[in-house]
Kinemage of the C-alpha trace (Angstrom):
@kinemage 1
@onewidth
@group {chain A} dominant
@subgroup {mainchain}
@vectorlist {calphas} color= white
{ca met a 1} P -27.414 -94.133 -5.352
{ca asp a 2} L -25.027 -97.076 -5.261
{ca lys a 3} L -21.369 -96.909 -6.314
{ca pro a 4} L -21.800 -98.487 -9.789
{ca glu a 5} L -24.581 -96.020 -10.650
{ca leu a 6} L -22.478 -93.112 -9.361
{ca ile a 7} L -19.485 -94.262 -11.424
{ca asp a 8} L -21.707 -94.468 -14.522
{ca arg a 9} L -22.925 -90.914 -13.992
{ca leu a 10} L -19.423 -89.635 -13.286
{ca thr a 11} L -18.051 -91.441 -16.336
{ca thr a 12} L -20.557 -89.600 -18.518
{ca ile a 13} L -19.524 -86.262 -16.982
{ca phe a 14} L -15.795 -86.991 -17.262
{ca arg a 15} L -16.072 -88.155 -20.874
{ca ala a 16} L -18.036 -85.049 -21.870
{ca thr a 17} L -15.705 -82.681 -20.006
{ca phe a 18} L -12.512 -84.152 -21.446
{ca asp a 19} L -14.022 -85.134 -24.807
{ca ala a 20} L -12.667 -88.651 -24.277
{ca asp a 21} L -15.196 -91.361 -25.090
{ca ser a 22} L -12.848 -94.153 -24.013
{ca leu a 23} L -12.014 -92.710 -20.569
{ca val a 24} L -12.427 -95.330 -17.841
{ca leu a 25} L -12.697 -94.196 -14.234
{ca thr a 26} L -10.766 -96.020 -11.540
{ca asp a 27} L -10.276 -95.112 -7.896
{ca glu a 28} L -6.609 -94.374 -8.583
{ca leu a 29} L -7.204 -92.088 -11.601
{ca thr a 30} L -5.694 -88.602 -11.190
{ca ala a 31} L -5.235 -85.497 -13.311
{ca asn a 32} L -1.806 -86.800 -14.319
{ca asp a 33} L -3.503 -89.738 -16.079
{ca val a 34} L -5.859 -87.706 -18.290
{ca asp a 35} L -4.842 -85.534 -21.240
{ca asn a 36} L -5.945 -81.899 -20.919
{ca trp a 37} L -6.807 -82.199 -17.202
{ca asp a 38} L -5.480 -78.852 -16.045
{ca ser a 39} L -6.723 -76.331 -13.495
{ca leu a 40} L -9.341 -74.880 -15.838
{ca thr a 41} L -10.808 -78.219 -16.890
{ca his a 42} L -10.715 -79.297 -13.247
{ca met a 43} L -12.979 -76.402 -12.284
{ca ile a 44} L -15.265 -77.156 -15.243
{ca leu a 45} L -15.370 -80.803 -14.148
{ca ile a 46} L -16.256 -79.886 -10.559
{ca ser a 47} L -18.976 -77.526 -11.791
{ca glu a 48} L -20.449 -80.214 -14.062
{ca ile a 49} L -20.416 -82.757 -11.231
{ca glu a 50} L -22.166 -80.301 -8.919
{ca lys a 51} L -24.836 -79.588 -11.543
{ca gly a 52} L -25.227 -83.195 -12.625
{ca leu a 53} L -25.562 -84.575 -9.101
{ca asp a 54} L -27.215 -81.527 -7.501
{ca ile a 55} L -24.532 -81.148 -4.829
{ca lys a 56} L -22.092 -78.445 -3.731
{ca phe a 57} L -18.504 -79.020 -2.660
{ca lys a 58} L -16.779 -77.078 0.097
{ca leu a 59} L -13.241 -75.803 -0.434
{ca lys a 60} L -11.826 -78.203 2.160
{ca glu a 61} L -13.474 -81.109 0.290
{ca leu a 62} L -11.906 -79.998 -2.979
{ca asn a 63} L -8.501 -80.042 -1.309
{ca lys a 64} L -9.029 -83.685 -0.262
{ca met a 65} L -9.701 -84.857 -3.828
{ca lys a 66} L -6.393 -86.517 -4.652
{ca asn a 67} L -7.938 -89.063 -7.053
{ca val a 68} L -11.292 -90.294 -8.353
{ca gly a 69} L -11.652 -92.646 -5.379
{ca ala a 70} L -11.513 -89.696 -2.967
{ca leu a 71} L -13.992 -87.818 -5.167
{ca ile a 72} L -16.405 -90.763 -5.021
{ca glu a 73} L -16.079 -90.985 -1.229
{ca ile a 74} L -16.902 -87.291 -0.826
{ca ile a 75} L -19.855 -87.493 -3.202
{ca thr a 76} L -21.168 -90.610 -1.461
{ca ser a 77} L -21.051 -88.828 1.908
{ca lys a 78} L -23.107 -85.982 0.426
{ca ile a 79} L -25.824 -88.017 -1.273
{ca asn a 80} L -26.365 -90.730 1.353
């Protein structure tokens, strides 16, 4: 899966999780930039990403996710 396809799939997951149809993902996007992105919605988001992409994150990987760019890097390492 290439990066544009991954971003499309993640955008769908993010928009559904946060009920925000106009949400645009960028590498720099963080929880501070999205309304209602708290600890509970973060765990829901991670769960939806795992289900949607058929992957599992390790705790140490979750701790490295400082922004969407880091999330994409971790996912890319898992699916390639």
